[in-house]
C-alpha positions in Angstrom: -43.0 -37.4 0.1 -39.4 -36.1 -0.1 -37.3 -35.8 3.1 -35.6 -32.4 3.1 -32.8 -31.9 5.6 -32.7 -28.8 7.9 -30.1 -27.2 10.1 -30.4 -24.5 12.8 -28.3 -21.4 12.9 -27.1 -20.0 16.2 -29.4 -17.7 18.2 -28.8 -14.0 17.4 -30.3 -10.6 18.0 -33.8 -10.3 16.4 -33.8 -7.7 13.6 -37.5 -7.0 14.1 -38.3 -6.9 17.8 -36.0 -5.2 20.3 -34.7 -7.2 23.2 -35.5 -10.6 21.6 -33.2 -13.3 20.1 -34.0 -15.1 16.9 -33.1 -18.5 15.4 -33.9 -19.9 12.0 -34.2 -23.4 10.5 -32.6 -23.5 7.0 -32.9 -26.0 4.2 -29.5 -27.7 4.2 -27.3 -26.3 1.4 -26.4 -29.8 0.1 -30.1 -30.4 -0.9 -30.8 -29.5 -4.5 -33.8 -27.2 -4.3 -36.1 -26.4 -7.3 -39.1 -24.3 -7.8 -41.5 -27.2 -7.1 -39.9 -27.8 -3.8 -40.2 -24.2 -2.9 -43.8 -24.1 -3.9 -44.5 -26.7 -1.2 -42.2 -25.2 1.3 -43.7 -21.7 1.1 -47.1 -23.2 1.8 -45.6 -24.6 5.0 -44.3 -21.3 6.2 -40.8 -21.2 4.7 -39.4 -18.1 2.9 -36.6 -17.4 0.5 -33.7 -15.0 0.8 -31.4 -15.4 -2.2 -30.9 -19.2 -2.5 -31.4 -19.8 1.2 -34.8 -21.1 2.3 -35.6 -20.7 6.0 -38.3 -20.6 8.7 -38.3 -18.9 12.1 -37.5 -21.4 14.8 -37.5 -19.2 18.0 -38.0 -21.1 21.2 -39.6 -18.2 23.2 -41.4 -16.2 20.4 -43.9 -17.1 17.7 -44.6 -13.5 16.4 -43.3 -14.1 12.8 -46.5 -15.2 11.1 -46.4 -16.4 7.5 -49.0 -14.4 5.6 -50.8 -14.9 2.3 -53.8 -13.6 0.3 -56.4 -15.7 -1.6 -56.3 -13.5 -4.6 -59.8 -14.3 -5.9 -61.3 -13.2 -2.5 -59.2 -10.0 -2.1 -61.1 -6.7 -2.0 -59.2 -3.5 -2.0 -59.9 -0.9 0.7 -61.0 2.6 -0.1 -57.4 3.8 0.4 -56.0 1.1 -1.8 -58.5 2.0 -4.6 -57.2 5.5 -4.3 -53.6 4.2 -4.8 -54.7 2.3 -7.9 -56.3 5.4 -9.3 -53.3 7.5 -8.5 -51.1 5.1 -10.4 -53.3 4.5 -13.4 -50.6 6.0 -15.6 -47.9 3.6 -14.5 -46.3 1.6 -17.2 -45.4 -2.0 -16.3 -42.7 -4.2 -17.8 -41.9 -7.7 -16.6 -38.4 -9.0 -17.0 -36.4 -12.1 -15.9 -34.3 -11.5 -12.8 -30.8 -10.6 -14.0 -28.4 -7.8 -13.3 -29.1 -4.4 -14.9 -27.1 -1.4 -13.9 -30.2 0.8 -13.9 -32.0 -1.5 -11.5 -28.9 -1.6 -9.2 -28.6 2.2 -9.2 -32.3 2.4 -8.2 -31.8 -0.1 -5.4 -28.8 1.8 -4.1 -30.8 5.1 -4.2 -33.6 3.4 -2.3 -31.3 1.9 0.4 -29.5 5.2 0.9 -32.8 6.9 1.5 -34.3 4.2 3.8 -31.2 2.9 5.5 -28.5 5.5 5.2 -26.3 4.0 7.9 -27.2 0.4 7.3 -25.3 -2.4 5.7 -27.8 -2.6 2.8 -26.8 0.9 1.6 -23.4 -0.6 0.9 -24.5 -3.7 -1.0 -22.2 -4.8 -3.9 -23.5 -5.8 -7.3 -22.9 -9.4 -6.5 -24.7 -9.3 -3.1 -27.6 -7.3 -4.6 -28.5 -9.9 -7.3 -27.8 -12.9 -5.0 -30.1 -11.4 -2.3 -33.0 -10.9 -4.7 -32.8 -14.0 -7.0 -31.8 -17.6 -7.0 -30.6 -20.0 -9.8 -33.4 -22.5 -8.9 -36.4 -20.1 -8.7 -38.4 -18.4 -11.4 -38.0 -14.8 -10.3 -39.3 -11.7 -12.1 -38.3 -8.1 -11.9 -41.4 -6.0 -12.5 -40.6 -2.5 -13.6 -42.9 0.4 -12.8 -42.3 3.5 -14.9 -43.8 6.9 -14.8 -43.5 9.1 -17.9 -41.0 6.6 -19.3 -38.7 7.0 -16.2 -38.1 3.9 -14.0 -39.9 4.6 -10.7 -39.8 1.3 -8.9 -39.3 -2.5 -9.1 -41.1 -5.4 -7.5 -39.2 -8.6 -7.2 -41.6 -11.5 -7.5 -41.3 -15.3 -7.5 -43.6 -17.2 -9.8 -44.5 -20.5 -8.2 -46.8 -23.5 -9.0 -50.0 -22.0 -7.7 -48.9 -18.6 -6.3 -46.8 -15.5 -6.6 -44.5 -14.5 -3.8 -43.7 -10.9 -3.1 -39.9 -10.9 -2.4 -38.9 -7.2 -2.3 -40.0 -3.8 -3.6 -37.8 -0.7 -4.0 -38.5 2.6 -5.6 -37.2 6.1 -6.3 -37.8 8.2 -3.2 -39.1 11.1 -5.3 -42.1 9.0 -6.1 -42.9 8.3 -2.4 -46.3 10.1 -2.7 -47.5 7.5 -5.1 -47.3 4.7 -2.5 -45.6 2.4 -4.9 -45.1 -0.3 -2.3 -48.8 -0.6 -1.9 -49.3 -0.4 -5.6 -46.8 -3.2 -6.2 -48.8 -5.6 -3.9 -52.1 -4.6 -5.6 -50.5 -5.2 -9.0 -49.3 -8.6 -7.9 -52.8 -9.6 -6.7 -54.2 -8.8 -10.1 -51.3 -10.5 -12.0 -51.8 -13.6 -9.9 -55.5 -13.6 -10.8 -54.7 -13.2 -14.5 -52.4 -16.2 -14.4 -55.0 -18.3 -12.7 -53.0 -18.6 -9.5 -54.5 -19.0 -6.0 -52.3 -17.1 -3.7 -50.0 -14.1 -3.1 -47.5 -14.8 -0.4 -46.5 -11.7 1.5 -43.7 -13.0 3.8 -44.0 -12.6 7.5 -46.5 -10.5 9.4 -45.3 -9.2 12.7 -48.0 -7.4 14.6 -45.7 -5.2 16.8 -43.2 -4.3 14.1 -44.1 -1.3 12.0 -42.3 -2.3 8.9 -44.0 -5.8 8.9 -47.4 -5.0 10.5 -48.7 -3.2 7.4 -49.6 -6.5 5.7 -52.8 -6.7 7.8 -54.1 -4.0 5.5 -54.6 -6.6 2.8 -57.7 -8.6 3.5 -58.8 -11.3 3.8 -55.3 -12.3 5.0 -54.4 -15.7 6.2 -51.6 -16.5 8.6 -50.0 -19.8 9.5 -50.6 -20.4 13.2 -49.9 -23.7 14.9 -49.1 -25.1 11.4 -52.5 -24.2 10.0 -53.6 -21.4 7.8 -56.1 -19.2 9.6 -57.9 -16.0 8.9 -56.3 -12.8 10.4 -57.7 -10.9 12.2 
């Protein structure tokens, strides 16, 4: 068993729930992480943002629940089956995570549409690629194209026994296709095809609209009191 050092950041305003403060435990930057370490850490509730691996460590709130799907048990809902049918013409191309101008342009377009006044709409090329990828992690950029035009990208980590959904962005003109939903469904099937057990979805937060949607993928497991349990 390897001992991995942690450090706590300072309490700050929660970006998900109004009126609450947040605090995170991070893997110390002096520790040399690799994909095998992260495969273990994600199964213990940690998450990656760029090269930083963290876990919520809030003293008064436990609402950020790590979520994952057992891909061999997943059964799409009627609405999800409609989304698959609607996107049956999508072309998929898997690439290693590296900078491409066309990807960055799509990311900027998505951020300007979703967060026009936010900091993410002003992301530099360097911050963009360092946010989505890491030198120690096997990260993929999965291109979704419609009529040979790039429509969306799912950023996915390939781990020892799982895929991890990192981020998805798409051209707003394809919003009616529900590409965010399609990306999750595609990742479930891709994990199955690779013989993997899990798809990690990040944190589920019941009272936060942009995080609560994950409950729609069933049967979902959440880590509660350091144990994976079925939700709901």
